[in-house]
C-alpha positions, 0 to 999 in steps of 0.5 A: 816306365821307359815306354811311358816316358818315351810316348809322354807327354802327348802319346798314350800307352795301354797295358793289359795285366792279368793279375789285379794286384800287379795292375793296381801297383802299376797304376800307383807307380805311374801316378807317383811318377806323374805319368798316369795321364800317359797310362791306361791299365786294364786289370784281370785281362787274359790277352791270350784269350780276350785279346786287346780289349777296347783298342780300335783296329789299326790304333796302335803304333807298337805292341810289347808282348810278354805273354807265354805264347806270342804266336797266339797274338797273331790276329790281335796284332794284325788287328790293332797295329797300324801299318808299319807298326813295331812289335817287341816281344819277350821270349824265354828261350831260343825256340820261342824266338824262332817261332815268333820270328816265323810268325812275324815274317808270315805277317810281312814284318821285316827287320827282326833283330833279336837282342839277348839279355846276358845272364850273370853266371855265379859259381856255386860249390857245395859245402857241408856244414856241421850242425849241432844237435838240439841237446848241444845247442840247449847245453851251450845256451845254458852255459852262456846264460849262467856265465852272464 
């Protein structure tokens, strides 16, 4: 939503969604927010295998990658991004960030900040709870029904 609002009203956003139902939900959500004129959703597309289907060379000003292996997108990024284009990636671990930054440096990208999304830690503790036997539950229920 943030990307769509950033490019609206004159820009365009293209999203490639592997899961058909998520693509359908995205279309409906953007339509309800009156942003469907900004968005083009391609469903059932595996960008790791098929790339950015339908986008012309040097077409995009920016790309956001939320895929398991950004490094496999190297040739597609080079193909669709305009000179001085921007890339934003979502990485699951520090090693993936390192591999992605190394790839982008080889592609002559510069200014590679890394932003982390801090997690909230929850303190958990194990506690054993007494669970009555089934025959005890039936007896308690019978007693409660008789009392009512």
